[in-house]
C-alpha positions, 0 to 999 in steps of 0.5 A, a space after each residue: 293143531 294150529 291156532 287161529 292166532 297163527 293163521 290170522 283172520 281170513 280177509 274178505 275176498 274184495 280185499 284179497 282181490 286187490 292184492 297183487 301176487 306175492 304181496 301182503 297187506 300193511 296198515 302202517 306206511 313203511 319208510 324205505 329210501 336209498 339215501 338220506 332224506 332231503 329237506 328242501 325249503 319251499 322257497 327253494 323248491 321248483 318243478 320243471 318239465 324239460 327234455 323233448 319239449 318245445 319250451 321248458 316250463 318251471 313252477 315255483 312252490 307257490 305257483 305249483 299250489 295254484 294249479 288245479 288239484 284232485 283228491 286220489 284214493 289209491 292202493 300202493 304196492 311196494 316191490 318189497 312186497 307190502 301193499 297199503 290200500 286206500 291211500 288218500 292224496 291231494 295232488 296235480 294230475 300229470 295231465 294238467 302239467 302237460 297242458 303247459 308244455 308241448 311235448 315232441 312226438 318223439 318224447 314217448 318216455 319220461 325220466 322223473 328226477 328228484 332231490 338227492 339224485 334219484 331218478 326213475 323212468 316211466 313211459 309217457 302213455 302210462 302217466 296220462 289219462 289220470 294214471 299219475 299225479 304229483 302229490 303234496 298232501 297225504 291224509 289231509 296233511 302236508 306230505 312228510 319228508 320221509 314219505 317224499 315231501 314236499 312233493 312226490 310223483 305217484 304212479 299207483 299202477 306200478 311198483 312204488 319205486 316208480 313213484 319218485 320221492 322229492 320230485 323236482 321234474 319230468 324229463 321227456 326222452 325218445 328212449 326208455 332209459 333206466 333210472 336209479 333202481 333200474 340200473 341196479 337191477 330192478 325191472 324197467 317197467 314194474 307192473 305188480 300184477 305181472 310181478 315185474 320186480 327185477 330185470 328178467 322177471 
């Protein structure tokens, strides 16, 4: 006889349908990082759009705060198999950031780069039309450094390693070059619904 405590309670179908294959639901927010947590003073922080653009653009922290913001409530899935639902962020849409630069038609790929040397690649077409944003608040409070603060990229429809912590810029490229984890064997794309976890998946 198996007890109900062993099986756990059955979740509503609408919750189950939001979990991509192989994922389990969490209510906390696990902290996972490749190295030590950077602590960049806000007066030293900047965000730059460069690479294949007509003219690079850089915002200071104060200038970045003046950009139009949106509130986003999204589900996040980590490649380590946890999923957290209804995460609420405040941030600046990548679409808004793109209004400040003229990207070369060849610049179809983006490398997000961060404090600490972290990088991750995303096709530009998967960062536009409301699909990605740079967040600096979570749950109505400043984003904590352990979770990527003062600001992180959020690309909800891809595995969470694509949502680069401690973001400092986006570099536009003509080739889909692998970033930090991609060079170490993670999938070049990272779609949770296709279980694109590792190279070859």
